[in-house]
Predicted model as a PDB file, atoms N, CA, C, CB and O in Angstrom, pLDDT in the B-factor column:
MODEL        1                                                                  
ATOM      1  N   MET A   1       0.880  -1.004  -0.171  1.00 54.00           N  
ATOM      2  CA  MET A   1       0.040   0.136   0.026  1.00 54.00           C  
ATOM      3  C   MET A   1       0.854   1.124   0.094  1.00 54.00           C  
ATOM      4  CB  MET A   1      -0.809   0.123   1.126  1.00 54.00           C  
ATOM      5  O   MET A   1       1.711   1.097   0.977  1.00 54.00           O  
ATOM      6  N   ALA A   2       0.787   2.221  -0.806  1.00 61.00           N  
ATOM      7  CA  ALA A   2       1.584   3.089  -1.013  1.00 61.00           C  
ATOM      8  C   ALA A   2       1.202   4.404   0.060  1.00 61.00           C  
ATOM      9  CB  ALA A   2       1.542   3.323  -2.515  1.00 61.00           C  
ATOM     10  O   ALA A   2       0.026   4.634   0.339  1.00 61.00           O  
ATOM     11  N   ARG A   3       2.194   5.131   0.556  1.00 59.00           N  
ATOM     12  CA  ARG A   3       2.161   6.305   1.557  1.00 59.00           C  
ATOM     13  C   ARG A   3       1.781   7.333   0.657  1.00 59.00           C  
ATOM     14  CB  ARG A   3       3.564   6.655   2.372  1.00 59.00           C  
ATOM     15  O   ARG A   3       2.250   7.655  -0.434  1.00 59.00           O  
ATOM     16  N   PRO A   4       0.304   8.041   1.705  1.00 60.00           N  
ATOM     17  CA  PRO A   4       0.267   9.221   0.858  1.00 60.00           C  
ATOM     18  C   PRO A   4       1.396  10.267   0.808  1.00 60.00           C  
ATOM     19  CB  PRO A   4      -0.845   9.885   1.203  1.00 60.00           C  
ATOM     20  O   PRO A   4       2.345  10.244   1.593  1.00 60.00           O  
ATOM     21  N   ILE A   5       1.182  11.491  -0.488  1.00 59.00           N  
ATOM     22  CA  ILE A   5       2.322  12.387  -0.247  1.00 59.00           C  
ATOM     23  C   ILE A   5       1.946  13.346   0.548  1.00 59.00           C  
ATOM     24  CB  ILE A   5       2.891  12.959  -1.374  1.00 59.00           C  
ATOM     25  O   ILE A   5       0.818  13.743   0.840  1.00 59.00           O  
ATOM     26  N   ARG A   6       3.284  13.787   0.972  1.00 58.00           N  
ATOM     27  CA  ARG A   6       2.884  15.262   2.122  1.00 58.00           C  
ATOM     28  C   ARG A   6       2.610  16.142   1.541  1.00 58.00           C  
ATOM     29  CB  ARG A   6       3.894  15.943   3.058  1.00 58.00           C  
ATOM     30  O   ARG A   6       3.049  16.316   0.404  1.00 58.00           O  
ATOM     31  N   GLU A   7       1.777  16.995   2.147  1.00 53.00           N  
ATOM     32  CA  GLU A   7       1.415  18.582   1.521  1.00 53.00           C  
ATOM     33  C   GLU A   7       2.277  19.334   1.912  1.00 53.00           C  
ATOM     34  CB  GLU A   7       0.107  19.308   1.909  1.00 53.00           C  
ATOM     35  O   GLU A   7       2.868  19.286   2.991  1.00 53.00           O  
ATOM     36  N   GLU A   8       2.485  20.546   0.530  1.00 54.00           N  
ATOM     37  CA  GLU A   8       3.240  21.314   0.775  1.00 54.00           C  
ATOM     38  C   GLU A   8       2.977  22.010   2.056  1.00 54.00           C  
ATOM     39  CB  GLU A   8       3.338  21.976  -0.203  1.00 54.00           C  
ATOM     40  O   GLU A   8       1.994  21.828   2.775  1.00 54.00           O  
ATOM     41  N   LYS A   9       3.992  22.854   2.273  1.00 51.00           N  
ATOM     42  CA  LYS A   9       3.718  23.892   3.689  1.00 51.00           C  
ATOM     43  C   LYS A   9       2.984  25.091   3.091  1.00 51.00           C  
ATOM     44  CB  LYS A   9       5.311  24.535   4.565  1.00 51.00           C  
ATOM     45  O   LYS A   9       3.135  25.540   1.955  1.00 51.00           O  
ATOM     46  N   LYS A  10       1.999  25.623   4.242  1.00 53.00           N  
ATOM     47  CA  LYS A  10       1.233  26.405   3.600  1.00 53.00           C  
ATOM     48  C   LYS A  10       1.980  27.756   3.967  1.00 53.00           C  
ATOM     49  CB  LYS A  10      -0.279  26.234   3.982  1.00 53.00           C  
ATOM     50  O   LYS A  10       3.000  27.856   4.648  1.00 53.00           O  
ATOM     51  N   LYS A  11       1.331  28.667   3.431  1.00 53.00           N  
ATOM     52  CA  LYS A  11       2.095  30.309   3.251  1.00 53.00           C  
ATOM     53  C   LYS A  11       2.258  30.927   4.990  1.00 53.00           C  
ATOM     54  CB  LYS A  11       0.712  31.698   2.089  1.00 53.00           C  
ATOM     55  O   LYS A  11       3.294  31.483   5.354  1.00 53.00           O  
ATOM     56  N   GLY A  12       0.991  30.702   5.983  1.00 52.00           N  
ATOM     57  CA  GLY A  12       0.786  31.012   6.971  1.00 52.00           C  
ATOM     58  C   GLY A  12       1.852  30.036   8.001  1.00 52.00           C  
ATOM     59  O   GLY A  12       2.227  30.403   9.115  1.00 52.00           O  
ATOM     60  N   ASP A  13       2.114  29.129   7.545  1.00 54.00           N  
ATOM     61  CA  ASP A  13       2.876  28.019   8.285  1.00 54.00           C  
ATOM     62  C   ASP A  13       3.992  28.633   9.068  1.00 54.00           C  
ATOM     63  CB  ASP A  13       3.477  26.924   7.287  1.00 54.00           C  
ATOM     64  O   ASP A  13       4.749  29.262   8.328  1.00 54.00           O  
ATOM     65  N   SER A  14       4.320  28.650  10.267  1.00 54.00           N  
ATOM     66  CA  SER A  14       5.912  28.995  10.826  1.00 54.00           C  
ATOM     67  C   SER A  14       6.579  27.861  11.425  1.00 54.00           C  
ATOM     68  CB  SER A  14       5.966  30.143  12.005  1.00 54.00           C  
ATOM     69  O   SER A  14       7.143  27.844  12.518  1.00 54.00           O  
ATOM     70  N   GLY A  15       6.432  26.730  10.432  1.00 55.00           N  
ATOM     71  CA  GLY A  15       7.241  25.889  11.247  1.00 55.00           C  
ATOM     72  C   GLY A  15       8.651  25.707  10.506  1.00 55.00           C  
ATOM     73  O   GLY A  15       8.796  25.911   9.300  1.00 55.00           O  
ATOM     74  N   ASN A  16       9.716  25.281  11.411  1.00 52.00           N  
ATOM     75  CA  ASN A  16      10.941  25.162  10.841  1.00 52.00           C  
ATOM     76  C   ASN A  16      11.588  24.520  10.035  1.00 52.00           C  
ATOM     77  CB  ASN A  16      11.444  25.082  11.367  1.00 52.00           C  
ATOM     78  O   ASN A  16      11.742  23.327  10.297  1.00 52.00           O  
ATOM     79  N   SER A  17      12.088  24.967   9.003  1.00 57.00           N  
ATOM     80  CA  SER A  17      12.574  23.851   7.770  1.00 57.00           C  
ATOM     81  C   SER A  17      13.782  24.666   7.308  1.00 57.00           C  
ATOM     82  CB  SER A  17      11.312  23.513   6.304  1.00 57.00           C  
ATOM     83  O   SER A  17      14.066  25.804   7.681  1.00 57.00           O  
ATOM     84  N   LYS A  18      14.518  23.820   6.343  1.00 57.00           N  
ATOM     85  CA  LYS A  18      15.926  24.006   6.318  1.00 57.00           C  
ATOM     86  C   LYS A  18      15.863  25.349   5.513  1.00 57.00           C  
ATOM     87  CB  LYS A  18      16.828  22.724   5.629  1.00 57.00           C  
ATOM     88  O   LYS A  18      16.768  26.151   5.743  1.00 57.00           O  
ATOM     89  N   GLU A  19      15.020  25.650   4.709  1.00 67.00           N  
ATOM     90  CA  GLU A  19      14.867  26.917   3.889  1.00 67.00           C  
ATOM     91  C   GLU A  19      14.874  28.253   4.808  1.00 67.00           C  
ATOM     92  CB  GLU A  19      13.458  26.836   3.050  1.00 67.00           C  
ATOM     93  O   GLU A  19      15.319  29.373   4.557  1.00 67.00           O  
ATOM     94  N   ASP A  20      14.305  27.807   5.819  1.00 75.00           N  
ATOM     95  CA  ASP A  20      14.219  28.989   6.747  1.00 75.00           C  
ATOM     96  C   ASP A  20      15.904  29.609   7.259  1.00 75.00           C  
ATOM     97  CB  ASP A  20      13.243  28.387   8.190  1.00 75.00           C  
ATOM     98  O   ASP A  20      16.300  30.775   7.244  1.00 75.00           O  
ATOM     99  N   ALA A  21      16.517  28.578   7.610  1.00 81.00           N  
ATOM    100  CA  ALA A  21      17.569  28.787   8.107  1.00 81.00           C  
ATOM    101  C   ALA A  21      18.828  29.272   7.216  1.00 81.00           C  
ATOM    102  CB  ALA A  21      17.735  27.732   8.727  1.00 81.00           C  
ATOM    103  O   ALA A  21      19.117  28.996   6.051  1.00 81.00           O  
ATOM    104  N   ILE A  22      19.640  30.297   8.407  1.00 84.00           N  
ATOM    105  CA  ILE A  22      20.496  31.050   8.050  1.00 84.00           C  
ATOM    106  C   ILE A  22      21.855  30.540   8.187  1.00 84.00           C  
ATOM    107  CB  ILE A  22      20.292  32.105   8.624  1.00 84.00           C  
ATOM    108  O   ILE A  22      22.179  30.195   9.324  1.00 84.00           O  
ATOM    109  N   GLU A  23      22.886  30.402   7.065  1.00 87.00           N  
ATOM    110  CA  GLU A  23      23.907  29.568   7.202  1.00 87.00           C  
ATOM    111  C   GLU A  23      25.196  30.444   7.114  1.00 87.00           C  
ATOM    112  CB  GLU A  23      23.818  28.466   6.181  1.00 87.00           C  
ATOM    113  O   GLU A  23      25.199  31.177   6.124  1.00 87.00           O  
ATOM    114  N   VAL A  24      26.241  30.534   7.883  1.00 87.00           N  
ATOM    115  CA  VAL A  24      27.346  31.501   7.799  1.00 87.00           C  
ATOM    116  C   VAL A  24      28.634  30.529   8.241  1.00 87.00           C  
ATOM    117  CB  VAL A  24      27.076  32.924   8.865  1.00 87.00           C  
ATOM    118  O   VAL A  24      28.659  29.740   9.186  1.00 87.00           O  
ATOM    119  N   MET A  25      29.766  30.838   7.213  1.00 91.00           N  
ATOM    120  CA  MET A  25      30.867  29.828   7.540  1.00 91.00           C  
ATOM    121  C   MET A  25      31.435  30.387   8.705  1.00 91.00           C  
ATOM    122  CB  MET A  25      31.977  29.591   6.403  1.00 91.00           C  
ATOM    123  O   MET A  25      31.150  31.537   9.040  1.00 91.00           O  
ATOM    124  N   ALA A  26      32.355  29.552   9.472  1.00 92.00           N  
ATOM    125  CA  ALA A  26      32.397  30.117  11.250  1.00 92.00           C  
ATOM    126  C   ALA A  26      33.874  29.240  11.273  1.00 92.00           C  
ATOM    127  CB  ALA A  26      30.708  29.382  12.755  1.00 92.00           C  
ATOM    128  O   ALA A  26      34.336  28.485  10.417  1.00 92.00           O  
ATOM    129  N   THR A  27      34.433  29.659  12.629  1.00 93.00           N  
ATOM    130  CA  THR A  27      35.761  28.813  13.220  1.00 93.00           C  
ATOM    131  C   THR A  27      35.500  28.997  14.344  1.00 93.00           C  
ATOM    132  CB  THR A  27      37.274  29.193  12.935  1.00 93.00           C  
ATOM    133  O   THR A  27      34.990  30.009  14.824  1.00 93.00           O  
ATOM    134  N   VAL A  28      35.909  27.780  15.024  1.00 93.00           N  
ATOM    135  CA  VAL A  28      36.381  27.383  16.156  1.00 93.00           C  
ATOM    136  C   VAL A  28      37.113  28.255  16.737  1.00 93.00           C  
ATOM    137  CB  VAL A  28      36.964  26.362  16.074  1.00 93.00           C  
ATOM    138  O   VAL A  28      38.252  28.394  16.290  1.00 93.00           O  
ATOM    139  N   ILE A  29      36.660  29.138  17.954  1.00 95.00           N  
ATOM    140  CA  ILE A  29      37.919  29.401  18.470  1.00 95.00           C  
ATOM    141  C   ILE A  29      38.309  28.515  19.907  1.00 95.00           C  
ATOM    142  CB  ILE A  29      37.936  30.966  18.696  1.00 95.00           C  
ATOM    143  O   ILE A  29      39.499  28.219  20.016  1.00 95.00           O  
ATOM    144  N   GLU A  30      37.745  28.249  20.578  1.00 93.00           N  
ATOM    145  CA  GLU A  30      37.423  27.859  21.745  1.00 93.00           C  
ATOM    146  C   GLU A  30      36.410  26.783  22.190  1.00 93.00           C  
ATOM    147  CB  GLU A  30      37.158  28.824  22.195  1.00 93.00           C  
ATOM    148  O   GLU A  30      35.256  27.148  22.417  1.00 93.00           O  
ATOM    149  N   PRO A  31      36.813  25.248  22.360  1.00 91.00           N  
ATOM    150  CA  PRO A  31      36.194  24.337  22.845  1.00 91.00           C  
ATOM    151  C   PRO A  31      35.742  24.789  24.315  1.00 91.00           C  
ATOM    152  CB  PRO A  31      36.996  23.173  22.729  1.00 91.00           C  
ATOM    153  O   PRO A  31      36.516  25.332  25.103  1.00 91.00           O  
ATOM    154  N   LEU A  32      34.299  24.482  24.614  1.00 92.00           N  
ATOM    155  CA  LEU A  32      33.880  24.656  25.774  1.00 92.00           C  
ATOM    156  C   LEU A  32      33.440  23.209  26.457  1.00 92.00           C  
ATOM    157  CB  LEU A  32      32.831  25.669  25.664  1.00 92.00           C  
ATOM    158  O   LEU A  32      33.294  22.192  25.778  1.00 92.00           O  
ATOM    159  N   PRO A  33      33.277  23.247  27.679  1.00 91.00           N  
ATOM    160  CA  PRO A  33      32.572  21.919  28.297  1.00 91.00           C  
ATOM    161  C   PRO A  33      30.808  22.003  27.711  1.00 91.00           C  
ATOM    162  CB  PRO A  33      32.702  21.996  30.364  1.00 91.00           C  
ATOM    163  O   PRO A  33      30.093  22.988  27.531  1.00 91.00           O  
ATOM    164  N   ASN A  34      30.559  20.690  27.549  1.00 87.00           N  
ATOM    165  CA  ASN A  34      28.915  19.950  27.617  1.00 87.00           C  
ATOM    166  C   ASN A  34      28.688  20.356  26.015  1.00 87.00           C  
ATOM    167  CB  ASN A  34      27.430  20.853  29.010  1.00 87.00           C  
ATOM    168  O   ASN A  34      27.553  20.739  25.729  1.00 87.00           O  
ATOM    169  N   ALA A  35      29.710  20.301  24.919  1.00 86.00           N  
ATOM    170  CA  ALA A  35      29.559  20.262  23.540  1.00 86.00           C  
ATOM    171  C   ALA A  35      29.414  21.639  23.321  1.00 86.00           C  
ATOM    172  CB  ALA A  35      28.440  19.398  23.001  1.00 86.00           C  
ATOM    173  O   ALA A  35      28.641  21.912  22.402  1.00 86.00           O  
ATOM    174  N   MET A  36      29.927  22.571  23.892  1.00 91.00           N  
ATOM    175  CA  MET A  36      29.527  23.926  23.483  1.00 91.00           C  
ATOM    176  C   MET A  36      31.144  24.600  22.895  1.00 91.00           C  
ATOM    177  CB  MET A  36      28.731  24.854  25.002  1.00 91.00           C  
ATOM    178  O   MET A  36      32.257  24.147  23.159  1.00 91.00           O  
ATOM    179  N   PHE A  37      30.862  25.597  22.184  1.00 91.00           N  
ATOM    180  CA  PHE A  37      32.120  26.127  21.669  1.00 91.00           C  
ATOM    181  C   PHE A  37      31.857  27.631  21.292  1.00 91.00           C  
ATOM    182  CB  PHE A  37      32.642  25.260  20.397  1.00 91.00           C  
ATOM    183  O   PHE A  37      30.745  27.944  20.869  1.00 91.00           O  
ATOM    184  N   ARG A  38      33.007  28.718  21.457  1.00 94.00           N  
ATOM    185  CA  ARG A  38      33.014  29.755  21.218  1.00 94.00           C  
ATOM    186  C   ARG A  38      33.658  29.673  19.771  1.00 94.00           C  
ATOM    187  CB  ARG A  38      33.557  30.472  22.254  1.00 94.00           C  
ATOM    188  O   ARG A  38      34.755  29.202  19.473  1.00 94.00           O  
ATOM    189  N   VAL A  39      32.553  30.339  18.814  1.00 93.00           N  
ATOM    190  CA  VAL A  39      32.973  30.417  17.323  1.00 93.00           C  
ATOM    191  C   VAL A  39      32.661  31.823  16.911  1.00 93.00           C  
ATOM    192  CB  VAL A  39      32.176  29.329  16.340  1.00 93.00           C  
ATOM    193  O   VAL A  39      31.772  32.553  17.350  1.00 93.00           O  
ATOM    194  N   GLU A  40      33.793  32.132  15.744  1.00 94.00           N  
ATOM    195  CA  GLU A  40      33.935  33.287  15.058  1.00 94.00           C  
ATOM    196  C   GLU A  40      33.398  33.461  13.602  1.00 94.00           C  
ATOM    197  CB  GLU A  40      35.217  33.515  15.079  1.00 94.00           C  
ATOM    198  O   GLU A  40      34.018  33.070  12.613  1.00 94.00           O  
ATOM    199  N   LEU A  41      32.398  33.975  13.573  1.00 92.00           N  
ATOM    200  CA  LEU A  41      31.717  34.181  12.134  1.00 92.00           C  
ATOM    201  C   LEU A  41      32.862  34.569  11.187  1.00 92.00           C  
ATOM    202  CB  LEU A  41      30.500  35.424  12.121  1.00 92.00           C  
ATOM    203  O   LEU A  41      34.049  34.765  11.448  1.00 92.00           O  
ATOM    204  N   GLU A  42      32.123  34.636   9.882  1.00 91.00           N  
ATOM    205  CA  GLU A  42      33.068  35.051   8.877  1.00 91.00           C  
ATOM    206  C   GLU A  42      33.034  36.678   9.196  1.00 91.00           C  
ATOM    207  CB  GLU A  42      32.595  34.563   7.230  1.00 91.00           C  
ATOM    208  O   GLU A  42      34.085  37.303   9.060  1.00 91.00           O  
ATOM    209  N   ASN A  43      31.761  37.405   9.646  1.00 91.00           N  
ATOM    210  CA  ASN A  43      31.839  38.709   9.676  1.00 91.00           C  
ATOM    211  C   ASN A  43      32.646  39.064  11.247  1.00 91.00           C  
ATOM    212  CB  ASN A  43      30.259  39.315   9.442  1.00 91.00           C  
ATOM    213  O   ASN A  43      32.343  40.189  11.644  1.00 91.00           O  
ATOM    214  N   LYS A  44      33.295  38.549  11.880  1.00 93.00           N  
ATOM    215  CA  LYS A  44      34.276  38.742  13.038  1.00 93.00           C  
ATOM    216  C   LYS A  44      33.190  38.933  14.184  1.00 93.00           C  
ATOM    217  CB  LYS A  44      35.419  40.136  12.844  1.00 93.00           C  
ATOM    218  O   LYS A  44      33.509  39.580  15.182  1.00 93.00           O  
ATOM    219  N   HIS A  45      32.051  38.445  14.082  1.00 92.00           N  
ATOM    220  CA  HIS A  45      31.197  38.195  15.161  1.00 92.00           C  
ATOM    221  C   HIS A  45      31.549  37.025  16.032  1.00 92.00           C  
ATOM    222  CB  HIS A  45      29.912  38.032  14.669  1.00 92.00           C  
ATOM    223  O   HIS A  45      31.644  35.975  15.396  1.00 92.00           O  
ATOM    224  N   GLN A  46      31.734  36.947  17.128  1.00 94.00           N  
ATOM    225  CA  GLN A  46      32.031  35.551  18.101  1.00 94.00           C  
ATOM    226  C   GLN A  46      30.535  35.119  19.026  1.00 94.00           C  
ATOM    227  CB  GLN A  46      33.516  36.000  19.446  1.00 94.00           C  
ATOM    228  O   GLN A  46      30.034  35.818  19.907  1.00 94.00           O  
ATOM    229  N   VAL A  47      30.178  34.185  18.685  1.00 91.00           N  
ATOM    230  CA  VAL A  47      29.192  33.457  19.500  1.00 91.00           C  
ATOM    231  C   VAL A  47      29.326  32.248  20.181  1.00 91.00           C  
ATOM    232  CB  VAL A  47      28.275  33.242  18.842  1.00 91.00           C  
ATOM    233  O   VAL A  47      30.360  31.591  20.059  1.00 91.00           O  
ATOM    234  N   LEU A  48      28.443  31.892  20.855  1.00 92.00           N  
ATOM    235  CA  LEU A  48      28.441  30.723  21.712  1.00 92.00           C  
ATOM    236  C   LEU A  48      27.439  29.832  20.706  1.00 92.00           C  
ATOM    237  CB  LEU A  48      27.850  31.043  23.425  1.00 92.00           C  
ATOM    238  O   LEU A  48      26.456  30.280  20.115  1.00 92.00           O  
ATOM    239  N   ALA A  49      27.861  28.665  20.669  1.00 88.00           N  
ATOM    240  CA  ALA A  49      27.505  27.481  19.698  1.00 88.00           C  
ATOM    241  C   ALA A  49      27.235  26.324  20.244  1.00 88.00           C  
ATOM    242  CB  ALA A  49      28.480  27.169  18.798  1.00 88.00           C  
ATOM    243  O   ALA A  49      28.041  26.071  21.140  1.00 88.00           O  
ATOM    244  N   HIS A  50      26.520  25.591  20.101  1.00 87.00           N  
ATOM    245  CA  HIS A  50      26.492  23.847  20.922  1.00 87.00           C  
ATOM    246  C   HIS A  50      26.253  23.133  19.716  1.00 87.00           C  
ATOM    247  CB  HIS A  50      25.039  23.377  22.271  1.00 87.00           C  
ATOM    248  O   HIS A  50      25.848  23.607  18.654  1.00 87.00           O  
ATOM    249  N   VAL A  51      26.609  21.665  20.035  1.00 84.00           N  
ATOM    250  CA  VAL A  51      26.306  20.484  18.901  1.00 84.00           C  
ATOM    251  C   VAL A  51      25.306  19.948  19.264  1.00 84.00           C  
ATOM    252  CB  VAL A  51      27.278  19.378  18.655  1.00 84.00           C  
ATOM    253  O   VAL A  51      24.933  19.866  20.435  1.00 84.00           O  
ATOM    254  N   SER A  52      24.734  19.505  18.276  1.00 80.00           N  
ATOM    255  CA  SER A  52      23.427  19.121  18.309  1.00 80.00           C  
ATOM    256  C   SER A  52      23.121  17.796  17.247  1.00 80.00           C  
ATOM    257  CB  SER A  52      22.587  20.434  17.960  1.00 80.00           C  
ATOM    258  O   SER A  52      23.976  17.526  16.404  1.00 80.00           O  
ATOM    259  N   GLY A  53      22.202  17.207  17.311  1.00 82.00           N  
ATOM    260  CA  GLY A  53      21.860  15.931  16.507  1.00 82.00           C  
ATOM    261  C   GLY A  53      23.091  15.174  16.065  1.00 82.00           C  
ATOM    262  O   GLY A  53      24.056  15.144  16.830  1.00 82.00           O  
ATOM    263  N   LYS A  54      23.136  14.629  15.026  1.00 83.00           N  
ATOM    264  CA  LYS A  54      23.826  13.634  14.578  1.00 83.00           C  
ATOM    265  C   LYS A  54      25.470  13.883  14.942  1.00 83.00           C  
ATOM    266  CB  LYS A  54      23.475  13.509  13.074  1.00 83.00           C  
ATOM    267  O   LYS A  54      26.317  12.991  14.892  1.00 83.00           O  
ATOM    268  N   MET A  55      25.625  14.732  15.168  1.00 79.00           N  
ATOM    269  CA  MET A  55      27.252  15.074  15.740  1.00 79.00           C  
ATOM    270  C   MET A  55      27.200  14.710  16.941  1.00 79.00           C  
ATOM    271  CB  MET A  55      27.844  16.621  15.750  1.00 79.00           C  
ATOM    272  O   MET A  55      27.904  13.841  17.456  1.00 79.00           O  
ATOM    273  N   ARG A  56      26.255  15.435  17.526  1.00 80.00           N  
ATOM    274  CA  ARG A  56      26.345  15.021  19.129  1.00 80.00           C  
ATOM    275  C   ARG A  56      26.160  13.485  19.584  1.00 80.00           C  
ATOM    276  CB  ARG A  56      25.173  15.813  19.918  1.00 80.00           C  
ATOM    277  O   ARG A  56      26.790  12.934  20.487  1.00 80.00           O  
ATOM    278  N   LYS A  57      25.380  13.037  18.948  1.00 82.00           N  
ATOM    279  CA  LYS A  57      24.792  11.601  19.087  1.00 82.00           C  
ATOM    280  C   LYS A  57      26.258  10.538  18.899  1.00 82.00           C  
ATOM    281  CB  LYS A  57      23.421  11.306  17.677  1.00 82.00           C  
ATOM    282  O   LYS A  57      26.742   9.810  19.766  1.00 82.00           O  
ATOM    283  N   ASN A  58      26.644  10.701  17.752  1.00 86.00           N  
ATOM    284  CA  ASN A  58      27.889   9.958  17.312  1.00 86.00           C  
ATOM    285  C   ASN A  58      29.246  10.604  17.915  1.00 86.00           C  
ATOM    286  CB  ASN A  58      27.958   9.971  15.681  1.00 86.00           C  
ATOM    287  O   ASN A  58      30.269  10.325  17.290  1.00 86.00           O  
ATOM    288  N   PHE A  59      29.371  11.384  18.986  1.00 81.00           N  
ATOM    289  CA  PHE A  59      30.489  11.991  19.304  1.00 81.00           C  
ATOM    290  C   PHE A  59      31.447  12.411  18.454  1.00 81.00           C  
ATOM    291  CB  PHE A  59      30.985  11.377  20.008  1.00 81.00           C  
ATOM    292  O   PHE A  59      32.622  12.049  18.515  1.00 81.00           O  
ATOM    293  N   ILE A  60      30.930  13.274  17.546  1.00 81.00           N  
ATOM    294  CA  ILE A  60      32.021  14.197  16.659  1.00 81.00           C  
ATOM    295  C   ILE A  60      32.774  15.027  16.987  1.00 81.00           C  
ATOM    296  CB  ILE A  60      31.628  14.871  15.856  1.00 81.00           C  
ATOM    297  O   ILE A  60      32.291  16.139  17.203  1.00 81.00           O  
ATOM    298  N   ARG A  61      34.022  14.865  17.133  1.00 82.00           N  
ATOM    299  CA  ARG A  61      34.914  15.987  17.832  1.00 82.00           C  
ATOM    300  C   ARG A  61      35.281  16.886  17.056  1.00 82.00           C  
ATOM    301  CB  ARG A  61      36.096  15.584  18.423  1.00 82.00           C  
ATOM    302  O   ARG A  61      35.607  16.737  15.878  1.00 82.00           O  
ATOM    303  N   ILE A  62      35.238  18.230  17.891  1.00 84.00           N  
ATOM    304  CA  ILE A  62      35.404  19.357  17.148  1.00 84.00           C  
ATOM    305  C   ILE A  62      36.643  20.060  18.162  1.00 84.00           C  
ATOM    306  CB  ILE A  62      33.857  20.252  16.924  1.00 84.00           C  
ATOM    307  O   ILE A  62      36.568  20.328  19.361  1.00 84.00           O  
ATOM    308  N   LEU A  63      37.820  20.253  17.193  1.00 86.00           N  
ATOM    309  CA  LEU A  63      38.787  20.969  17.662  1.00 86.00           C  
ATOM    310  C   LEU A  63      38.748  22.607  17.625  1.00 86.00           C  
ATOM    311  CB  LEU A  63      39.821  20.480  17.009  1.00 86.00           C  
ATOM    312  O   LEU A  63      37.804  23.204  17.107  1.00 86.00           O  
ATOM    313  N   ALA A  64      39.659  23.153  18.113  1.00 89.00           N  
ATOM    314  CA  ALA A  64      39.970  24.765  17.734  1.00 89.00           C  
ATOM    315  C   ALA A  64      40.355  24.580  16.185  1.00 89.00           C  
ATOM    316  CB  ALA A  64      41.437  25.585  18.752  1.00 89.00           C  
ATOM    317  O   ALA A  64      40.788  23.596  15.585  1.00 89.00           O  
ATOM    318  N   GLU A  65      40.084  25.696  15.814  1.00 90.00           N  
ATOM    319  CA  GLU A  65      40.575  26.116  14.395  1.00 90.00           C  
ATOM    320  C   GLU A  65      39.685  25.197  13.250  1.00 90.00           C  
ATOM    321  CB  GLU A  65      42.375  25.788  14.252  1.00 90.00           C  
ATOM    322  O   GLU A  65      40.013  25.061  12.071  1.00 90.00           O  
ATOM    323  N   THR A  66      38.890  24.808  13.678  1.00 87.00           N  
ATOM    324  CA  THR A  66      37.912  23.636  13.045  1.00 87.00           C  
ATOM    325  C   THR A  66      36.948  24.812  12.150  1.00 87.00           C  
ATOM    326  CB  THR A  66      36.832  22.491  14.499  1.00 87.00           C  
ATOM    327  O   THR A  66      36.274  25.700  12.672  1.00 87.00           O  
ATOM    328  N   LYS A  67      37.052  24.614  11.049  1.00 91.00           N  
ATOM    329  CA  LYS A  67      36.124  25.195   9.901  1.00 91.00           C  
ATOM    330  C   LYS A  67      34.850  24.550   9.912  1.00 91.00           C  
ATOM    331  CB  LYS A  67      36.713  25.017   8.462  1.00 91.00           C  
ATOM    332  O   LYS A  67      34.729  23.334   9.759  1.00 91.00           O  
ATOM    333  N   LEU A  68      33.687  25.512  10.127  1.00 87.00           N  
ATOM    334  CA  LEU A  68      32.381  24.822   9.845  1.00 87.00           C  
ATOM    335  C   LEU A  68      31.461  25.812   9.471  1.00 87.00           C  
ATOM    336  CB  LEU A  68      31.823  24.028  11.008  1.00 87.00           C  
ATOM    337  O   LEU A  68      31.609  27.030   9.565  1.00 87.00           O  
ATOM    338  N   ARG A  69      30.371  25.103   8.983  1.00 86.00           N  
ATOM    339  CA  ARG A  69      28.966  25.774   8.248  1.00 86.00           C  
ATOM    340  C   ARG A  69      28.093  26.034   9.831  1.00 86.00           C  
ATOM    341  CB  ARG A  69      27.909  24.344   6.846  1.00 86.00           C  
ATOM    342  O   ARG A  69      27.844  25.106  10.600  1.00 86.00           O  
ATOM    343  N   TRP A  70      27.773  27.270  10.052  1.00 80.00           N  
ATOM    344  CA  TRP A  70      27.062  27.359  11.156  1.00 80.00           C  
ATOM    345  C   TRP A  70      25.653  28.118  10.704  1.00 80.00           C  
ATOM    346  CB  TRP A  70      27.931  28.092  12.270  1.00 80.00           C  
ATOM    347  O   TRP A  70      25.614  29.176  10.076  1.00 80.00           O  
ATOM    348  N   SER A  71      24.335  27.238  11.226  1.00 81.00           N  
ATOM    349  CA  SER A  71      23.329  27.466  10.703  1.00 81.00           C  
ATOM    350  C   SER A  71      22.557  27.907  11.858  1.00 81.00           C  
ATOM    351  CB  SER A  71      22.887  26.444   9.937  1.00 81.00           C  
ATOM    352  O   SER A  71      22.899  27.366  12.909  1.00 81.00           O  
ATOM    353  N   TYR A  72      21.333  28.990  11.959  1.00 78.00           N  
ATOM    354  CA  TYR A  72      20.658  29.017  12.785  1.00 78.00           C  
ATOM    355  C   TYR A  72      19.373  29.721  12.234  1.00 78.00           C  
ATOM    356  CB  TYR A  72      21.318  29.488  13.808  1.00 78.00           C  
ATOM    357  O   TYR A  72      19.420  30.544  11.320  1.00 78.00           O  
ATOM    358  N   ARG A  73      18.246  29.338  12.848  1.00 76.00           N  
ATOM    359  CA  ARG A  73      16.919  29.968  12.401  1.00 76.00           C  
ATOM    360  C   ARG A  73      16.433  30.818  12.986  1.00 76.00           C  
ATOM    361  CB  ARG A  73      15.992  29.286  12.310  1.00 76.00           C  
ATOM    362  O   ARG A  73      16.710  30.748  14.183  1.00 76.00           O  
ATOM    363  N   LEU A  74      15.545  31.984  12.612  1.00 73.00           N  
ATOM    364  CA  LEU A  74      15.397  33.044  13.638  1.00 73.00           C  
ATOM    365  C   LEU A  74      13.813  32.702  13.526  1.00 73.00           C  
ATOM    366  CB  LEU A  74      16.034  34.788  13.274  1.00 73.00           C  
ATOM    367  O   LEU A  74      13.173  32.481  12.498  1.00 73.00           O  
ATOM    368  N   THR A  75      13.350  32.720  14.901  1.00 71.00           N  
ATOM    369  CA  THR A  75      11.885  32.246  15.533  1.00 71.00           C  
ATOM    370  C   THR A  75      11.573  33.469  16.071  1.00 71.00           C  
ATOM    371  CB  THR A  75      11.820  30.971  16.732  1.00 71.00           C  
ATOM    372  O   THR A  75      12.319  34.332  16.533  1.00 71.00           O  
ATOM    373  N   THR A  76       9.888  33.426  15.907  1.00 63.00           N  
ATOM    374  CA  THR A  76       9.166  34.590  16.327  1.00 63.00           C  
ATOM    375  C   THR A  76       8.580  34.032  17.353  1.00 63.00           C  
ATOM    376  CB  THR A  76       8.241  35.265  15.379  1.00 63.00           C  
ATOM    377  O   THR A  76       7.816  34.690  18.060  1.00 63.00           O  
TER     378      THR A  76                                                      
ENDMDL                                                                          
END                                                                             
């Protein structure tokens, strides 16, 4: 039996999707406890970031000077 096709998101839907995410290249400055890191974005701003999802589940190591793509979503 075939699965039903998912409906497209409606205009008024405020769900988080990958299209809503903003992605920026960044460099890890300092690893911190509890899977957190001080990160410098390409525009020289520094932010506190954390590991989540499959990277946290599989214990992926992130060292200082690691280049990464940092993504975040603006929520209302």
